[in-house]
Backbone as XML, in Angstrom:
<?xml version="1.0"?>
<chain id="A" units="angstrom">
  <residue number="1" name="UNK">
    <atom name="N" x="-9.741" y="-15.099" z="18.744"/>
    <atom name="CA" x="-10.932" y="-14.320" z="19.075"/>
    <atom name="C" x="-11.821" y="-14.184" z="17.846"/>
  </residue>
  <residue number="2" name="UNK">
    <atom name="N" x="-13.064" y="-13.815" z="18.100"/>
    <atom name="CA" x="-14.000" y="-13.636" z="17.001"/>
    <atom name="C" x="-13.573" y="-12.477" z="16.106"/>
  </residue>
  <residue number="3" name="UNK">
    <atom name="N" x="-13.055" y="-11.423" z="16.714"/>
    <atom name="CA" x="-12.594" y="-10.271" z="15.940"/>
    <atom name="C" x="-11.446" y="-10.680" z="15.029"/>
  </residue>
  <residue number="4" name="UNK">
    <atom name="N" x="-10.539" y="-11.493" z="15.536"/>
    <atom name="CA" x="-9.407" y="-11.956" z="14.740"/>
    <atom name="C" x="-9.848" y="-12.795" z="13.564"/>
  </residue>
  <residue number="5" name="UNK">
    <atom name="N" x="-10.832" y="-13.682" z="13.770"/>
    <atom name="CA" x="-11.296" y="-14.518" z="12.670"/>
    <atom name="C" x="-12.021" y="-13.681" z="11.622"/>
  </residue>
  <residue number="6" name="UNK">
    <atom name="N" x="-12.745" y="-12.660" z="12.023"/>
    <atom name="CA" x="-13.400" y="-11.756" z="11.072"/>
    <atom name="C" x="-12.352" y="-10.995" z="10.265"/>
  </residue>
  <residue number="7" name="UNK">
    <atom name="N" x="-11.306" y="-10.558" z="10.934"/>
    <atom name="CA" x="-10.260" y="-9.767" z="10.281"/>
    <atom name="C" x="-9.578" y="-10.565" z="9.171"/>
  </residue>
  <residue number="8" name="UNK">
    <atom name="N" x="-9.394" y="-11.856" z="9.377"/>
    <atom name="CA" x="-8.685" y="-12.696" z="8.417"/>
    <atom name="C" x="-9.612" y="-13.423" z="7.446"/>
  </residue>
  <residue number="9" name="UNK">
    <atom name="N" x="-10.899" y="-13.155" z="7.536"/>
    <atom name="CA" x="-11.873" y="-13.821" z="6.677"/>
    <atom name="C" x="-11.748" y="-13.320" z="5.239"/>
  </residue>
  <residue number="10" name="UNK">
    <atom name="N" x="-11.861" y="-14.228" z="4.306"/>
    <atom name="CA" x="-11.804" y="-13.871" z="2.890"/>
    <atom name="C" x="-13.211" y="-13.500" z="2.428"/>
  </residue>
  <residue number="11" name="UNK">
    <atom name="N" x="-13.327" y="-12.369" z="1.776"/>
    <atom name="CA" x="-14.612" y="-11.921" z="1.245"/>
    <atom name="C" x="-14.843" y="-12.623" z="-0.087"/>
  </residue>
  <residue number="12" name="UNK">
    <atom name="N" x="-16.028" y="-13.185" z="-0.270"/>
    <atom name="CA" x="-16.331" y="-13.868" z="-1.525"/>
    <atom name="C" x="-16.608" y="-12.851" z="-2.631"/>
  </residue>
  <residue number="13" name="UNK">
    <atom name="N" x="-16.550" y="-13.320" z="-3.849"/>
    <atom name="CA" x="-16.847" y="-12.447" z="-4.993"/>
    <atom name="C" x="-18.255" y="-11.868" z="-4.871"/>
  </residue>
  <residue number="14" name="UNK">
    <atom name="N" x="-19.210" y="-12.700" z="-4.469"/>
    <atom name="CA" x="-20.592" y="-12.241" z="-4.330"/>
    <atom name="C" x="-20.709" y="-11.145" z="-3.273"/>
  </residue>
  <residue number="15" name="UNK">
    <atom name="N" x="-20.018" y="-11.325" z="-2.144"/>
    <atom name="CA" x="-20.040" y="-10.303" z="-1.089"/>
    <atom name="C" x="-19.416" y="-9.001" z="-1.582"/>
  </residue>
  <residue number="16" name="UNK">
    <atom name="N" x="-18.321" y="-9.115" z="-2.309"/>
    <atom name="CA" x="-17.628" y="-7.935" z="-2.830"/>
    <atom name="C" x="-18.551" y="-7.160" z="-3.774"/>
  </residue>
  <residue number="17" name="UNK">
    <atom name="N" x="-19.195" y="-7.873" z="-4.696"/>
    <atom name="CA" x="-20.104" y="-7.229" z="-5.644"/>
    <atom name="C" x="-21.290" y="-6.594" z="-4.923"/>
  </residue>
  <residue number="18" name="UNK">
    <atom name="N" x="-21.792" y="-7.268" z="-3.898"/>
    <atom name="CA" x="-22.910" y="-6.728" z="-3.115"/>
    <atom name="C" x="-22.499" y="-5.446" z="-2.393"/>
  </residue>
  <residue number="19" name="UNK">
    <atom name="N" x="-21.296" y="-5.423" z="-1.866"/>
    <atom name="CA" x="-20.817" y="-4.210" z="-1.179"/>
    <atom name="C" x="-20.799" y="-3.030" z="-2.134"/>
  </residue>
  <residue number="20" name="UNK">
    <atom name="N" x="-20.344" y="-3.244" z="-3.350"/>
    <atom name="CA" x="-20.334" y="-2.159" z="-4.340"/>
    <atom name="C" x="-21.756" y="-1.771" z="-4.720"/>
  </residue>
  <residue number="21" name="UNK">
    <atom name="N" x="-22.606" y="-2.775" z="-4.911"/>
    <atom name="CA" x="-23.999" y="-2.504" z="-5.297"/>
    <atom name="C" x="-24.706" y="-1.655" z="-4.243"/>
  </residue>
  <residue number="22" name="UNK">
    <atom name="N" x="-24.430" y="-1.927" z="-2.966"/>
    <atom name="CA" x="-25.086" y="-1.224" z="-1.860"/>
    <atom name="C" x="-24.285" y="0.001" z="-1.396"/>
  </residue>
  <residue number="23" name="UNK">
    <atom name="N" x="-23.221" y="0.326" z="-2.095"/>
    <atom name="CA" x="-22.321" y="1.432" z="-1.717"/>
    <atom name="C" x="-21.786" y="1.277" z="-0.298"/>
  </residue>
  <residue number="24" name="UNK">
    <atom name="N" x="-21.566" y="0.026" z="0.102"/>
    <atom name="CA" x="-20.988" y="-0.291" z="1.410"/>
    <atom name="C" x="-19.472" y="-0.411" z="1.225"/>
  </residue>
  <residue number="25" name="UNK">
    <atom name="N" x="-18.847" y="0.733" z="0.909"/>
    <atom name="CA" x="-17.431" y="0.728" z="0.534"/>
    <atom name="C" x="-16.624" y="1.625" z="1.472"/>
  </residue>
  <residue number="26" name="UNK">
    <atom name="N" x="-16.769" y="1.371" z="2.756"/>
    <atom name="CA" x="-16.041" y="2.145" z="3.758"/>
    <atom name="C" x="-14.535" y="2.058" z="3.602"/>
  </residue>
  <residue number="27" name="UNK">
    <atom name="N" x="-14.069" y="1.060" z="2.878"/>
    <atom name="CA" x="-12.634" y="0.889" z="2.640"/>
    <atom name="C" x="-12.115" y="1.883" z="1.602"/>
  </residue>
  <residue number="28" name="UNK">
    <atom name="N" x="-13.016" y="2.479" z="0.809"/>
    <atom name="CA" x="-12.588" y="3.439" z="-0.224"/>
    <atom name="C" x="-12.179" y="4.752" z="0.433"/>
  </residue>
  <residue number="29" name="UNK">
    <atom name="N" x="-11.031" y="5.260" z="0.041"/>
    <atom name="CA" x="-10.496" y="6.508" z="0.603"/>
    <atom name="C" x="-10.611" y="7.612" z="-0.444"/>
  </residue>
  <residue number="30" name="UNK">
    <atom name="N" x="-11.558" y="8.535" z="-0.234"/>
    <atom name="CA" x="-11.772" y="9.640" z="-1.182"/>
    <atom name="C" x="-10.515" y="10.481" z="-1.390"/>
  </residue>
  <residue number="31" name="UNK">
    <atom name="N" x="-9.697" y="10.595" z="-0.361"/>
    <atom name="CA" x="-8.480" y="11.407" z="-0.446"/>
    <atom name="C" x="-7.240" y="10.555" z="-0.708"/>
  </residue>
  <residue number="32" name="UNK">
    <atom name="N" x="-7.434" y="9.283" z="-0.992"/>
    <atom name="CA" x="-6.303" y="8.388" z="-1.207"/>
    <atom name="C" x="-5.861" y="7.753" z="0.103"/>
  </residue>
  <residue number="33" name="UNK">
    <atom name="N" x="-5.124" y="6.670" z="-0.003"/>
    <atom name="CA" x="-4.677" y="5.959" z="1.193"/>
    <atom name="C" x="-3.525" y="6.726" z="1.837"/>
  </residue>
  <residue number="34" name="UNK">
    <atom name="N" x="-3.632" y="7.022" z="3.144"/>
    <atom name="CA" x="-2.600" y="7.823" z="3.810"/>
    <atom name="C" x="-1.198" y="7.205" z="3.763"/>
  </residue>
  <residue number="35" name="UNK">
    <atom name="N" x="-1.096" y="5.883" z="3.810"/>
    <atom name="CA" x="0.237" y="5.266" z="3.769"/>
    <atom name="C" x="0.881" y="5.396" z="2.391"/>
  </residue>
  <residue number="36" name="UNK">
    <atom name="N" x="0.070" y="5.307" z="1.341"/>
    <atom name="CA" x="0.637" y="5.501" z="0.003"/>
    <atom name="C" x="1.096" y="6.943" z="-0.157"/>
  </residue>
  <residue number="37" name="UNK">
    <atom name="N" x="0.313" y="7.871" z="0.356"/>
    <atom name="CA" x="0.720" y="9.278" z="0.300"/>
    <atom name="C" x="2.027" y="9.492" z="1.060"/>
  </residue>
  <residue number="38" name="UNK">
    <atom name="N" x="2.106" y="8.879" z="2.240"/>
    <atom name="CA" x="3.287" y="9.056" z="3.087"/>
    <atom name="C" x="4.552" y="8.501" z="2.427"/>
  </residue>
  <residue number="39" name="UNK">
    <atom name="N" x="4.421" y="7.343" z="1.776"/>
    <atom name="CA" x="5.590" y="6.663" z="1.226"/>
    <atom name="C" x="5.695" y="6.744" z="-0.298"/>
  </residue>
  <residue number="40" name="UNK">
    <atom name="N" x="4.937" y="7.635" z="-0.910"/>
    <atom name="CA" x="4.953" y="7.729" z="-2.369"/>
    <atom name="C" x="6.350" y="8.025" z="-2.908"/>
  </residue>
  <residue number="41" name="UNK">
    <atom name="N" x="7.064" y="8.931" z="-2.275"/>
    <atom name="CA" x="8.424" y="9.253" z="-2.735"/>
    <atom name="C" x="9.349" y="8.045" z="-2.635"/>
  </residue>
  <residue number="42" name="UNK">
    <atom name="N" x="9.175" y="7.241" z="-1.600"/>
    <atom name="CA" x="9.989" y="6.030" z="-1.433"/>
    <atom name="C" x="9.654" y="5.035" z="-2.544"/>
  </residue>
  <residue number="43" name="UNK">
    <atom name="N" x="8.367" y="4.875" z="-2.818"/>
    <atom name="CA" x="7.930" y="3.952" z="-3.867"/>
    <atom name="C" x="8.471" y="4.375" z="-5.233"/>
  </residue>
  <residue number="44" name="UNK">
    <atom name="N" x="8.314" y="5.636" z="-5.551"/>
    <atom name="CA" x="8.731" y="6.117" z="-6.869"/>
    <atom name="C" x="10.242" y="6.265" z="-6.980"/>
  </residue>
  <residue number="45" name="UNK">
    <atom name="N" x="10.895" y="6.638" z="-5.881"/>
    <atom name="CA" x="12.358" y="6.753" z="-5.836"/>
    <atom name="C" x="12.908" y="7.579" z="-7.005"/>
  </residue>
  <residue number="46" name="UNK">
    <atom name="N" x="12.199" y="8.659" z="-7.343"/>
    <atom name="CA" x="12.665" y="9.536" z="-8.409"/>
    <atom name="C" x="12.466" y="9.004" z="-9.818"/>
  </residue>
  <residue number="47" name="UNK">
    <atom name="N" x="11.851" y="7.831" z="-9.936"/>
    <atom name="CA" x="11.670" y="7.218" z="-11.257"/>
    <atom name="C" x="10.407" y="7.750" z="-11.932"/>
  </residue>
  <residue number="48" name="UNK">
    <atom name="N" x="10.423" y="7.758" z="-13.242"/>
    <atom name="CA" x="9.236" y="8.147" z="-13.998"/>
    <atom name="C" x="8.871" y="7.014" z="-14.946"/>
  </residue>
  <residue number="49" name="UNK">
    <atom name="N" x="7.661" y="7.063" z="-15.452"/>
    <atom name="CA" x="7.229" y="6.066" z="-16.427"/>
    <atom name="C" x="7.124" y="4.654" z="-15.887"/>
  </residue>
  <residue number="50" name="UNK">
    <atom name="N" x="6.850" y="4.516" z="-14.593"/>
    <atom name="CA" x="6.703" y="3.180" z="-14.010"/>
    <atom name="C" x="5.383" y="2.550" z="-14.436"/>
  </residue>
  <residue number="51" name="UNK">
    <atom name="N" x="5.327" y="1.236" z="-14.410"/>
    <atom name="CA" x="4.071" y="0.508" z="-14.622"/>
    <atom name="C" x="3.635" y="0.042" z="-13.240"/>
  </residue>
  <residue number="52" name="UNK">
    <atom name="N" x="2.474" y="0.519" z="-12.787"/>
    <atom name="CA" x="2.027" y="0.266" z="-11.417"/>
    <atom name="C" x="0.721" y="-0.517" z="-11.446"/>
  </residue>
  <residue number="53" name="UNK">
    <atom name="N" x="0.694" y="-1.622" z="-10.700"/>
    <atom name="CA" x="-0.445" y="-2.540" z="-10.666"/>
    <atom name="C" x="-1.268" y="-2.320" z="-9.407"/>
  </residue>
  <residue number="54" name="UNK">
    <atom name="N" x="-2.579" y="-2.183" z="-9.577"/>
    <atom name="CA" x="-3.523" y="-2.045" z="-8.465"/>
    <atom name="C" x="-4.487" y="-3.227" z="-8.484"/>
  </residue>
  <residue number="55" name="UNK">
    <atom name="N" x="-4.218" y="-4.293" z="-7.718"/>
    <atom name="CA" x="-5.178" y="-5.399" z="-7.642"/>
    <atom name="C" x="-6.383" y="-4.982" z="-6.808"/>
  </residue>
  <residue number="56" name="UNK">
    <atom name="N" x="-7.565" y="-5.456" z="-7.186"/>
    <atom name="CA" x="-8.816" y="-5.062" z="-6.514"/>
    <atom name="C" x="-8.839" y="-3.550" z="-6.305"/>
  </residue>
  <residue number="57" name="UNK">
    <atom name="N" x="-8.657" y="-2.835" z="-7.403"/>
    <atom name="CA" x="-8.444" y="-1.385" z="-7.359"/>
    <atom name="C" x="-9.665" y="-0.582" z="-6.958"/>
  </residue>
  <residue number="58" name="UNK">
    <atom name="N" x="-10.865" y="-1.152" z="-7.124"/>
    <atom name="CA" x="-12.050" y="-0.356" z="-6.847"/>
    <atom name="C" x="-12.020" y="0.890" z="-7.702"/>
  </residue>
  <residue number="59" name="UNK">
    <atom name="N" x="-12.155" y="2.034" z="-7.052"/>
    <atom name="CA" x="-12.056" y="3.310" z="-7.770"/>
    <atom name="C" x="-10.991" y="4.179" z="-7.108"/>
  </residue>
  <residue number="60" name="UNK">
    <atom name="N" x="-9.871" y="3.544" z="-6.791"/>
    <atom name="CA" x="-8.770" y="4.202" z="-6.076"/>
    <atom name="C" x="-8.312" y="5.465" z="-6.796"/>
  </residue>
  <residue number="61" name="UNK">
    <atom name="N" x="-8.386" y="6.586" z="-6.098"/>
    <atom name="CA" x="-8.002" y="7.875" z="-6.681"/>
    <atom name="C" x="-6.508" y="7.921" z="-7.006"/>
  </residue>
  <residue number="62" name="UNK">
    <atom name="N" x="-5.726" y="7.108" z="-6.337"/>
    <atom name="CA" x="-4.281" y="7.088" z="-6.577"/>
    <atom name="C" x="-3.954" y="6.686" z="-8.015"/>
  </residue>
  <residue number="63" name="UNK">
    <atom name="N" x="-4.829" y="5.893" z="-8.631"/>
    <atom name="CA" x="-4.575" y="5.491" z="-10.017"/>
    <atom name="C" x="-4.529" y="6.718" z="-10.922"/>
  </residue>
  <residue number="64" name="UNK">
    <atom name="N" x="-5.438" y="7.647" z="-10.714"/>
    <atom name="CA" x="-5.470" y="8.882" z="-11.519"/>
    <atom name="C" x="-4.253" y="9.745" z="-11.220"/>
  </residue>
  <residue number="65" name="UNK">
    <atom name="N" x="-3.918" y="9.889" z="-9.929"/>
    <atom name="CA" x="-2.742" y="10.697" z="-9.557"/>
    <atom name="C" x="-1.501" y="10.181" z="-10.266"/>
  </residue>
  <residue number="66" name="UNK">
    <atom name="N" x="-1.293" y="8.868" z="-10.167"/>
    <atom name="CA" x="-0.085" y="8.269" z="-10.733"/>
    <atom name="C" x="-0.070" y="8.369" z="-12.258"/>
  </residue>
  <residue number="67" name="UNK">
    <atom name="N" x="-1.229" y="8.188" z="-12.882"/>
    <atom name="CA" x="-1.310" y="8.337" z="-14.337"/>
    <atom name="C" x="-1.005" y="9.778" z="-14.737"/>
  </residue>
  <residue number="68" name="UNK">
    <atom name="N" x="-1.519" y="10.732" z="-13.962"/>
    <atom name="CA" x="-1.247" y="12.148" z="-14.246"/>
    <atom name="C" x="0.234" y="12.484" z="-14.089"/>
  </residue>
  <residue number="69" name="UNK">
    <atom name="N" x="0.944" y="11.692" z="-13.291"/>
    <atom name="CA" x="2.385" y="11.897" z="-13.101"/>
    <atom name="C" x="3.196" y="11.232" z="-14.216"/>
  </residue>
  <residue number="70" name="UNK">
    <atom name="N" x="2.505" y="10.561" z="-15.149"/>
    <atom name="CA" x="3.189" y="9.941" z="-16.280"/>
    <atom name="C" x="3.447" y="8.457" z="-16.140"/>
  </residue>
  <residue number="71" name="UNK">
    <atom name="N" x="2.896" y="7.844" z="-15.094"/>
    <atom name="CA" x="3.079" y="6.408" z="-14.909"/>
    <atom name="C" x="1.975" y="5.646" z="-15.638"/>
  </residue>
  <residue number="72" name="UNK">
    <atom name="N" x="2.265" y="4.421" z="-16.001"/>
    <atom name="CA" x="1.285" y="3.541" z="-16.617"/>
    <atom name="C" x="0.623" y="2.744" z="-15.497"/>
  </residue>
  <residue number="73" name="UNK">
    <atom name="N" x="-0.682" y="2.875" z="-15.366"/>
    <atom name="CA" x="-1.402" y="2.250" z="-14.255"/>
    <atom name="C" x="-2.311" y="1.153" z="-14.790"/>
  </residue>
  <residue number="74" name="UNK">
    <atom name="N" x="-2.248" y="-0.014" z="-14.163"/>
    <atom name="CA" x="-3.120" y="-1.130" z="-14.497"/>
    <atom name="C" x="-3.895" y="-1.493" z="-13.241"/>
  </residue>
  <residue number="75" name="UNK">
    <atom name="N" x="-5.209" y="-1.369" z="-13.312"/>
    <atom name="CA" x="-6.064" y="-1.746" z="-12.192"/>
    <atom name="C" x="-6.908" y="-2.940" z="-12.571"/>
  </residue>
  <residue number="76" name="UNK">
    <atom name="N" x="-7.040" y="-3.884" z="-11.666"/>
    <atom name="CA" x="-7.881" y="-5.058" z="-11.888"/>
    <atom name="C" x="-8.944" y="-5.073" z="-10.807"/>
  </residue>
  <residue number="77" name="UNK">
    <atom name="N" x="-10.190" y="-5.285" z="-11.218"/>
    <atom name="CA" x="-11.301" y="-5.223" z="-10.274"/>
    <atom name="C" x="-12.380" y="-6.210" z="-10.684"/>
  </residue>
  <residue number="78" name="UNK">
    <atom name="N" x="-13.008" y="-6.843" z="-9.701"/>
    <atom name="CA" x="-14.107" y="-7.767" z="-9.934"/>
    <atom name="C" x="-15.385" y="-6.994" z="-10.263"/>
  </residue>
  <residue number="79" name="UNK">
    <atom name="N" x="-15.559" y="-5.846" z="-9.635"/>
    <atom name="CA" x="-16.779" y="-5.057" z="-9.790"/>
    <atom name="C" x="-16.682" y="-4.100" z="-10.974"/>
  </residue>
  <residue number="80" name="UNK">
    <atom name="N" x="-17.453" y="-4.391" z="-12.003"/>
    <atom name="CA" x="-17.509" y="-3.490" z="-13.154"/>
    <atom name="C" x="-18.047" y="-2.124" z="-12.728"/>
  </residue>
  <residue number="81" name="UNK">
    <atom name="N" x="-18.985" y="-2.129" z="-11.781"/>
    <atom name="CA" x="-19.544" y="-0.878" z="-11.256"/>
    <atom name="C" x="-18.448" y="0.022" z="-10.697"/>
  </residue>
  <residue number="82" name="UNK">
    <atom name="N" x="-17.519" y="-0.557" z="-9.938"/>
    <atom name="CA" x="-16.427" y="0.225" z="-9.347"/>
    <atom name="C" x="-15.596" y="0.900" z="-10.431"/>
  </residue>
  <residue number="83" name="UNK">
    <atom name="N" x="-15.285" y="0.153" z="-11.476"/>
    <atom name="CA" x="-14.476" y="0.716" z="-12.561"/>
    <atom name="C" x="-15.220" y="1.826" z="-13.290"/>
  </residue>
  <residue number="84" name="UNK">
    <atom name="N" x="-16.496" y="1.604" z="-13.554"/>
    <atom name="CA" x="-17.280" y="2.629" z="-14.252"/>
    <atom name="C" x="-17.410" y="3.886" z="-13.394"/>
  </residue>
  <residue number="85" name="UNK">
    <atom name="N" x="-17.541" y="3.709" z="-12.080"/>
    <atom name="CA" x="-17.581" y="4.866" z="-11.180"/>
    <atom name="C" x="-16.249" y="5.619" z="-11.221"/>
  </residue>
  <residue number="86" name="UNK">
    <atom name="N" x="-15.150" y="4.879" z="-11.269"/>
    <atom name="CA" x="-13.832" y="5.519" z="-11.350"/>
    <atom name="C" x="-13.750" y="6.414" z="-12.583"/>
  </residue>
  <residue number="87" name="UNK">
    <atom name="N" x="-14.092" y="5.858" z="-13.737"/>
    <atom name="CA" x="-14.015" y="6.638" z="-14.974"/>
    <atom name="C" x="-14.963" y="7.835" z="-14.928"/>
  </residue>
  <residue number="88" name="UNK">
    <atom name="N" x="-16.181" y="7.635" z="-14.427"/>
    <atom name="CA" x="-17.164" y="8.727" z="-14.358"/>
    <atom name="C" x="-16.706" y="9.830" z="-13.408"/>
  </residue>
  <residue number="89" name="UNK">
    <atom name="N" x="-16.220" y="9.461" z="-12.228"/>
    <atom name="CA" x="-15.820" y="10.453" z="-11.228"/>
    <atom name="C" x="-14.624" y="11.287" z="-11.677"/>
  </residue>
  <residue number="90" name="UNK">
    <atom name="N" x="-13.835" y="10.745" z="-12.586"/>
    <atom name="CA" x="-12.670" y="11.478" z="-13.087"/>
    <atom name="C" x="-12.906" y="12.021" z="-14.501"/>
  </residue>
  <residue number="91" name="UNK">
    <atom name="N" x="-14.156" y="11.913" z="-14.965"/>
    <atom name="CA" x="-14.532" y="12.391" z="-16.311"/>
    <atom name="C" x="-13.593" y="11.847" z="-17.385"/>
  </residue>
  <residue number="92" name="UNK">
    <atom name="N" x="-13.311" y="10.557" z="-17.279"/>
    <atom name="CA" x="-12.414" y="9.912" z="-18.240"/>
    <atom name="C" x="-13.220" y="9.058" z="-19.215"/>
  </residue>
  <residue number="93" name="UNK">
    <atom name="N" x="-12.993" y="9.235" z="-20.508"/>
    <atom name="CA" x="-13.657" y="8.347" z="-21.465"/>
    <atom name="C" x="-13.014" y="6.962" z="-21.392"/>
  </residue>
  <residue number="94" name="UNK">
    <atom name="N" x="-13.759" y="5.958" z="-21.762"/>
    <atom name="CA" x="-13.202" y="4.606" z="-21.791"/>
    <atom name="C" x="-13.933" y="3.786" z="-22.843"/>
  </residue>
  <residue number="95" name="UNK">
    <atom name="N" x="-13.311" y="2.704" z="-23.243"/>
    <atom name="CA" x="-13.975" y="1.760" z="-24.127"/>
    <atom name="C" x="-13.895" y="0.383" z="-23.480"/>
  </residue>
  <residue number="96" name="UNK">
    <atom name="N" x="-14.863" y="-0.445" z="-23.821"/>
    <atom name="CA" x="-14.931" y="-1.807" z="-23.278"/>
    <atom name="C" x="-14.582" y="-2.799" z="-24.375"/>
  </residue>
  <residue number="97" name="UNK">
    <atom name="N" x="-13.797" y="-3.797" z="-23.997"/>
    <atom name="CA" x="-13.467" y="-4.882" z="-24.916"/>
    <atom name="C" x="-13.558" y="-6.194" z="-24.148"/>
  </residue>
  <residue number="98" name="UNK">
    <atom name="N" x="-14.046" y="-7.252" z="-24.786"/>
    <atom name="CA" x="-14.043" y="-8.551" z="-24.110"/>
    <atom name="C" x="-12.613" y="-9.075" z="-23.971"/>
  </residue>
  <residue number="99" name="UNK">
    <atom name="N" x="-12.410" y="-9.902" z="-22.963"/>
    <atom name="CA" x="-11.130" y="-10.594" z="-22.785"/>
    <atom name="C" x="-11.415" y="-12.061" z="-23.099"/>
  </residue>
  <residue number="100" name="UNK">
    <atom name="N" x="-11.112" y="-12.493" z="-24.328"/>
    <atom name="CA" x="-11.508" y="-13.837" z="-24.761"/>
    <atom name="C" x="-10.978" y="-14.962" z="-23.875"/>
  </residue>
  <residue number="101" name="UNK">
    <atom name="N" x="-9.811" y="-14.755" z="-23.273"/>
    <atom name="CA" x="-9.196" y="-15.818" z="-22.467"/>
    <atom name="C" x="-9.905" y="-16.044" z="-21.136"/>
  </residue>
  <residue number="102" name="UNK">
    <atom name="N" x="-10.726" y="-15.073" z="-20.702"/>
    <atom name="CA" x="-11.398" y="-15.178" z="-19.404"/>
    <atom name="C" x="-12.896" y="-14.986" z="-19.614"/>
  </residue>
  <residue number="103" name="UNK">
    <atom name="N" x="-13.656" y="-16.025" z="-19.371"/>
    <atom name="CA" x="-15.097" y="-15.986" z="-19.590"/>
    <atom name="C" x="-15.762" y="-14.843" z="-18.823"/>
  </residue>
  <residue number="104" name="UNK">
    <atom name="N" x="-16.504" y="-14.003" z="-19.537"/>
    <atom name="CA" x="-17.243" y="-12.909" z="-18.918"/>
    <atom name="C" x="-16.419" y="-11.685" z="-18.572"/>
  </residue>
  <residue number="105" name="UNK">
    <atom name="N" x="-15.108" y="-11.740" z="-18.780"/>
    <atom name="CA" x="-14.245" y="-10.609" z="-18.405"/>
    <atom name="C" x="-14.258" y="-9.537" z="-19.486"/>
  </residue>
  <residue number="106" name="UNK">
    <atom name="N" x="-14.071" y="-8.299" z="-19.039"/>
    <atom name="CA" x="-13.983" y="-7.154" z="-19.943"/>
    <atom name="C" x="-12.759" y="-6.336" z="-19.594"/>
  </residue>
  <residue number="107" name="UNK">
    <atom name="N" x="-12.245" y="-5.673" z="-20.619"/>
    <atom name="CA" x="-11.156" y="-4.727" z="-20.403"/>
    <atom name="C" x="-11.740" y="-3.343" z="-20.634"/>
  </residue>
  <residue number="108" name="UNK">
    <atom name="N" x="-11.591" y="-2.470" z="-19.638"/>
    <atom name="CA" x="-12.018" y="-1.084" z="-19.764"/>
    <atom name="C" x="-10.768" y="-0.237" z="-19.795"/>
  </residue>
  <residue number="109" name="UNK">
    <atom name="N" x="-10.630" y="0.563" z="-20.838"/>
    <atom name="CA" x="-9.440" y="1.414" z="-20.929"/>
    <atom name="C" x="-9.773" y="2.706" z="-21.614"/>
  </residue>
</chain>
């Protein structure tokens, strides 16, 4: 079906950046993703100091929650705007560094 093909369609980098530019980010959950909230205890399993990876992290609020719990969080995002919004919305200072191995890439931490 047409709906099925749309569901499985890969979004291009340009489309992703445009969605952030136009604030067309209906996928962003201001209160965090309900499934992660539901299964957080299962994921953590009583462990502390985990290193947790968020691919295409956007400005996921869960990254801040997990960092506040003492975990090391690594988020990777195509949209620099999304990352800057994350830091601004959480009043977190950050610095930018180039990533020499990847043309045009920056590390914000």
